C-alpha positions as CSV (number, residue, x, y, z in Angstrom):
1,M,0.1,-0.1,-0.2
2,L,2.8,2.4,1.1
3,A,4.4,1.8,-2.2
4,R,1.7,2.5,-4.3
5,I,1.4,6.1,-2.5
6,I,5.0,6.7,-3.1
7,K,4.7,5.7,-6.8
8,T,1.7,8.0,-6.9
9,I,3.4,11.0,-5.5
10,L,6.5,10.3,-7.5
11,R,4.4,10.2,-10.7
12,V,2.7,13.5,-9.7
13,L,6.3,15.1,-9.0
14,A,7.2,14.0,-12.5
15,A,4.2,15.4,-14.5
16,L,4.9,18.6,-12.4
17,L,8.5,18.7,-13.6
18,I,7.5,18.1,-17.3
19,G,5.3,20.7,-16.9
20,L,7.9,23.0,-15.5
21,V,10.3,22.0,-18.5
22,F,7.6,22.7,-20.9
23,A,7.1,26.3,-19.2
24,V,10.4,27.1,-19.5
25,I,10.6,26.2,-23.3
26,G,7.4,28.1,-23.9
27,F,8.8,31.2,-22.6
28,I,11.9,31.1,-24.5
29,L,9.9,30.2,-27.5
30,G,7.2,32.9,-27.0
31,S,9.7,35.5,-26.4
32,M,11.6,34.8,-29.4
33,V,8.3,34.8,-31.4
34,F,7.3,38.1,-30.3
35,A,11.0,39.6,-30.4
36,I,11.3,38.3,-34.2
37,F,8.1,39.4,-35.6
38,G,7.8,42.7,-33.6
39,L,4.5,41.8,-32.0
40,E,3.0,44.1,-29.1
41,I,0.5,43.8,-26.4
42,N,-0.5,46.8,-24.6
43,G,2.4,48.3,-25.2
44,R,4.6,45.7,-24.3
45,E,7.0,44.2,-27.1
46,G,9.5,41.3,-27.1
47,Y,9.7,39.0,-24.0
48,E,7.6,41.4,-22.0
49,A,4.7,40.5,-24.0
50,G,5.5,36.7,-25.5
51,G,7.1,35.2,-22.4
52,P,4.4,35.2,-20.1
53,I,1.8,34.0,-22.8
54,G,4.4,31.1,-23.9
55,F,4.9,30.2,-20.2
56,V,1.4,30.0,-19.7
57,L,0.7,27.8,-22.8
58,G,4.0,25.9,-22.3
59,A,3.0,24.8,-18.9
60,L,-0.7,23.8,-19.7
61,I,0.8,21.4,-22.7
62,G,3.4,20.2,-20.4
63,L,1.1,19.4,-17.7
64,I,-1.4,17.8,-19.7
65,A,1.2,15.6,-22.0
66,G,2.9,14.6,-18.6
67,G,-0.3,13.7,-16.9
68,L,-1.6,11.6,-20.1
69,L,2.0,10.1,-20.4
70,L,2.1,8.7,-16.7
71,F,-1.1,8.2,-15.7
72,R,-2.9,6.4,-18.7
73,R,-4.3,3.2,-18.1
74,Q,-1.8,0.0,-18.6
75,S,-3.6,-2.7,-20.7
């Protein structure tokens, strides 16, 4: 029983780590896209505008992908 609880906790931590890695990658890509194309949101340009958007989108994608990867049913 205890081994199963520890295994589940480790899977949750692994999914969170995957989400964090994707968030950092999303921050970098969002910043680069906004800087390269010169996009602007509310007077902010470059990494100030694209970084947070990329961070949030990357974190969501990473958490969903990590959850699906680690918690799918084994047949």
